[in-house]
C-alpha distance (Angstrom), angle and dihedral (degrees) to the residues before:
residue distance angle dihedral
M1 . . .
D2 3.74 . .
A3 3.82 107.1 .
K4 3.77 94.0 -163.5
N5 3.79 93.8 50.2
N6 3.79 90.2 48.6
Y7 3.82 91.5 49.1
D8 3.80 92.4 49.8
A9 3.78 94.6 47.1
L10 3.85 93.1 51.7
N11 3.83 91.0 42.2
D12 3.85 89.6 53.1
V13 3.84 93.0 52.1
S14 3.80 88.1 45.9
I15 3.81 93.9 55.6
K16 3.81 92.2 44.7
E17 3.90 88.0 55.6
G18 3.77 89.6 56.4
M19 3.80 101.6 -99.3
A20 3.78 118.2 152.5
L21 3.78 95.4 -160.9
F22 3.81 137.6 38.6
G23 3.77 129.1 174.7
V24 3.76 145.1 149.4
A25 3.86 125.0 -132.1
D26 3.79 128.0 -165.0
I27 3.83 104.4 -127.9
K28 3.72 102.7 -178.9
E29 3.89 92.0 109.2
T30 3.77 94.9 40.7
R31 3.76 108.0 37.5
S32 3.89 92.3 88.0
K33 3.85 86.5 71.4
F34 3.80 95.5 59.2
L35 3.76 120.7 107.6
I36 3.73 89.7 -124.1
S37 3.72 123.2 99.6
P38 3.89 114.5 -88.6
E39 3.81 88.4 -125.1
V40 3.80 88.0 63.1
S41 3.75 101.7 34.0
S42 3.87 94.6 49.6
K43 3.82 90.3 66.2
F44 3.79 91.9 68.7
D45 3.81 128.4 71.0
Y46 3.76 96.7 172.7
A47 3.81 141.2 49.2
I48 3.74 123.8 -163.5
S49 3.74 116.5 -146.6
I50 3.84 122.7 -156.6
G51 3.82 125.9 -177.1
Y52 3.69 132.9 -165.3
R53 3.88 119.9 -159.7
L54 3.78 117.8 -126.5
S55 3.67 119.9 -127.6
K56 3.79 114.2 -88.7
S57 3.81 89.9 -152.8
I58 3.71 93.1 55.3
L59 3.73 94.1 45.7
D60 3.83 87.3 52.4
T61 3.71 89.4 65.2
L62 3.83 91.8 65.5
T63 3.73 118.5 95.4
D64 3.79 112.4 165.1
S65 3.77 103.1 -26.3
P66 3.80 141.8 26.1
N67 3.88 121.0 -84.7
Q68 3.71 137.6 -160.3
I69 3.74 97.7 -96.7
Y70 3.88 91.3 53.1
Y71 3.89 89.4 46.3
F72 3.85 90.2 53.6
H73 3.81 91.4 45.5
Y74 3.79 89.8 50.1
Q75 3.68 92.3 51.5
R76 3.74 97.2 47.4
I77 3.84 90.9 49.4
N78 3.92 88.5 55.8
V79 3.79 88.4 53.4
L80 3.78 92.6 50.1
L81 3.80 92.3 47.7
D82 3.78 90.3 50.1
Q83 3.84 92.5 47.7
T84 3.84 90.0 49.9
T85 3.88 93.5 48.3
L86 3.89 87.9 51.6
K87 3.83 91.7 51.4
L88 3.82 91.2 46.4
S89 3.85 89.2 47.1
T90 3.80 89.6 52.9
L91 3.71 92.6 53.7
I92 3.74 91.7 49.0
Q93 3.82 92.4 49.4
N94 3.77 91.2 48.9
K95 3.81 87.6 58.3
G96 3.82 88.2 57.4
F97 3.77 97.6 -103.0
N98 3.80 134.8 114.3
A99 3.82 125.7 -101.4
F100 3.75 128.8 -172.5
P101 3.76 112.4 -171.1
I102 3.76 117.4 -156.7
P103 3.85 118.5 -147.9
A104 3.86 113.1 -112.5
S105 3.75 92.3 -130.3
Q106 3.83 117.4 23.4
V107 3.88 126.0 130.8
I108 3.75 118.3 -149.6
D109 3.82 100.3 164.6
W110 3.81 105.8 42.0
E111 3.74 96.2 -177.9
K112 3.79 92.0 56.2
Q113 3.85 96.2 28.9
L114 3.88 92.6 -123.7
G115 3.76 132.3 154.1
S116 3.82 132.1 -153.7
V117 3.86 86.9 -84.2
S118 3.75 133.7 5.4
H119 3.80 104.7 -104.9
R120 3.79 87.5 -169.8
E121 3.85 93.1 57.2
I122 3.72 95.1 43.8
A123 3.87 88.6 49.5
R124 3.83 88.4 49.7
L125 3.83 92.5 50.2
A126 3.82 86.5 46.5
G127 3.78 91.9 60.4
H128 3.79 97.9 -108.8
G129 3.77 96.0 124.8
W130 3.84 153.4 -63.4
Y131 3.75 137.1 -75.7
G132 3.76 108.9 -88.9
R133 3.79 132.4 -157.6
N134 3.78 88.6 -95.7
N135 3.80 90.9 63.2
L136 3.84 89.9 -112.3
L137 3.77 133.1 108.4
V138 3.91 112.1 -90.4
N139 3.86 113.7 -151.5
P140 3.81 114.3 -159.2
K141 3.78 91.7 -126.8
Y142 3.74 105.3 31.2
G143 3.77 103.1 23.6
S144 3.83 113.5 -153.4
Q145 3.88 89.3 -28.8
V146 3.72 92.8 108.4
R147 3.83 136.3 92.0
Y148 3.65 119.9 -152.6
A149 3.89 142.4 -155.3
S150 3.79 132.6 -176.3
I151 3.79 142.5 -145.3
L152 3.84 122.8 -162.7
T153 3.82 113.0 -149.8
N154 3.80 145.5 159.8
L155 3.88 91.8 -142.4
P156 3.82 109.5 127.2
L157 3.75 105.8 -105.8
L158 3.81 139.7 164.5
T159 3.77 110.3 -109.7
D160 3.91 129.8 -137.0
N161 3.77 124.7 -136.4
P162 3.86 126.4 -123.1
I163 3.78 116.6 -100.8
K164 3.84 114.9 -110.7
D165 3.73 100.1 -143.6
N166 3.86 142.6 100.8
C167 3.74 143.8 -162.5
K168 3.82 91.9 -88.3
E169 3.77 109.7 176.8
C170 3.83 96.7 -2.6
R171 3.77 116.5 110.8
A172 3.81 101.7 155.1
C173 3.88 92.5 127.4
I174 3.84 97.4 52.8
S175 3.90 97.8 69.6
V176 3.83 97.9 40.0
C177 3.87 97.6 49.4
P178 3.83 105.0 117.0
A179 3.81 89.3 -155.0
N180 3.76 94.9 50.2
A181 3.80 85.9 -130.1
I182 3.77 101.5 134.0
G183 3.67 118.4 86.1
E184 3.84 136.1 176.8
N185 3.81 93.2 -93.1
D186 3.88 104.2 -2.0
F187 3.78 140.0 56.9
N188 3.84 123.3 -147.7
L189 3.77 101.9 -140.5
E190 3.80 95.1 179.5
A191 3.86 92.7 54.3
C192 3.85 89.6 48.5
H193 3.79 91.4 50.3
L194 3.94 92.4 48.9
K195 3.87 89.9 51.3
L196 3.76 90.8 49.3
K197 3.84 91.0 52.2
E198 3.75 88.7 48.6
F199 3.86 91.9 53.0
I200 3.91 87.9 54.7
K201 3.72 90.2 61.2
T202 3.78 102.3 35.8
K203 3.90 98.5 37.5
K204 3.77 95.7 33.0
I205 3.76 92.7 -127.5
G206 3.78 115.4 154.0
Q207 3.85 96.0 -143.9
M208 3.73 139.6 53.5
I209 3.70 101.1 -101.3
C210 3.80 138.6 131.0
G211 3.81 117.5 164.7
I212 3.80 100.2 -166.3
C213 3.75 98.8 111.3
I214 3.86 89.2 39.6
K215 3.91 90.2 55.5
V216 3.87 92.4 56.3
C217 3.82 95.6 46.6
P218 3.80 107.9 74.6
G219 3.77 98.0 153.8
K220 3.81 130.0 -97.8
K221 3.82 93.9 -83.0
N222 3.79 89.6 58.1
L223 3.76 101.7 45.7
């Protein structure tokens, strides 16, 4: 099978479905960390990472906490991501290979807030960005204003390389964090989670989301 043709064909479908980012990660060295049985994960050498860019106009409505319009936007993006992974998985299976789509937002370990795989880590390996001070992936063009989903597969594909970069002098997320969870060189995950749980009660939002540090992280090319 032609790895480049496979990559290009899936990328084309991803773009037509509205995705802003498409990449492929080699996961042979990281799949042991997935919260999926080794019997399953060992069947896959690659992971496709797709990313949908959030609406800047909706992010602009956020002040110091999430709101209902952002919550709905977040949910609809998750649905679109999941629909796109299913379409890509169908194409892969029609080629005679296996595909394992991972839901965009599904918590397996509630204590540590972990999913079956880390979409963030797969996206990093697929060349979409680096870990920022806000503990999220930062893409050069879109910053942290992207949501991701992943597909594990054994379809031969070209792979992308991680970006060797960092936030450098940018500290926009530190001062705006409502949980004071973001430091110069550290991130207080517990403080973040406590604030997200608080928002569920005070803002009547049925998901642990915030969006404030995402709003101020538009990417280097948009500063």
